[in-house]
N, C-alpha and C positions, 0 to 999 in steps of 0.2 A: 117360752121357758128360758130363763137366763142361764147361760152356760159359761163357766170359766174355761180357759184354754191353757193347758199345760204344754210345755215343750222343753226340749233340751236333753231328753233321755237318749242314751246311746249305749253301745257296747264299749266298755273301757277295760283296761288291764288293772289288776290290783296295784294300788298306790297312786292311781291317777285321780283326777278331779273333774268335776262337772258343775255347771251352773244351770239349774232348772229355772224356768220362768213360768209364771202364772199370769196370764193376761185377763183383765176384767173390763173390757171396753163398754159393756152395757150398764154398768152400775156406777154410782157416785162413790168411789172407793174411800173417800174421807170418812164415811159413816160406818165403815166395815173393819172388823178385825179379820185377819187372815191366818190360815194355818196350813201346814204341810203334814201329810200323812203318807204312809206306805203300806202296801199289802202284798203278801206272798200268797199265791193260790192255796186255798185250804186253811189259811190262817186268818185271824181277825185283823182288821185294819188298825194300824199302829200310829198314834199321834207322835210327831217328831218335834215340831216347833210351831210357835204362833207369834204374831206381831200385832200389837194393838194399834188403834187409830193415832196414838202419839208416837209410834215407831219403837215402842219398847218391846224387845224380844223376850221370849220365854222358851226354854228348851226342856224337853223330856229326856230321861236318861239315855235312850239310844242315840240321841243327837248331840249330847254334850261333848264338846271338844273338837269335833270335826265338821260340824254343820254351822252355817251362818245364814240366818233369815234376814231379809231386808225388803224394803218397799220403796217404790218410786211413784208417788201419787200422780205426778204430772203425766207419767206414761201409763198409769193404771196397771201397774205390773208389780208383782211380788216375786222375789227370788229366793232360791235355796242353793247356796254354794256348799258343795260337799268336797272335802279333802280326804286324801289317803283312803280311797275307796277299797272296800274289802268284798270278797265274794258274798258275805252275808248281807251286804247292802242291796243285793239283787232283789228287785221288787218293782211293782208299779207304784209310782209316786203320784199322789193326788193333792190338789189344793182345795181349800174351801174358804168361803167368805161368809162371815156371820155379822149381821147388822148389830151394832151396839145397842144394848137395852131392848132387843127385839128377838123374836124367834125366827126371823127371816134368815135363811141360809141357802147358799148355792155351792155346788160342787162342780169340778171338772171331770173329764173322763179318764184322766191319768196319762202318764208318760212312762215308758218302760226304761228302767236302768238295769243293765246286765254287767256284772263285774266278773270277768273271766280272762284267763291267760290263753 
């Protein structure tokens, strides 16, 4: 079973920043769109941002203004840079990879981000 690997989650103070990474060593990433999501226990998973095979980003409302998604195909890694972290950003952050024009999709197990003073 293909597994994506998120990393970079941490405990940070409000106003801080983090860069999350999503490594996908087992797949040919050039054929996949990637996305970042987050989930608070008891809540639905929330989509934040996606980036297509051409590198074009798209942001959902919760991620507009403070989040930047990017990808490095050579490193098979997708990033989510988050600025000005707020307590409400506390969640487990997940990435997914969805093959273009296909139903093939993979997920990671998530990385915990905690924003607290």
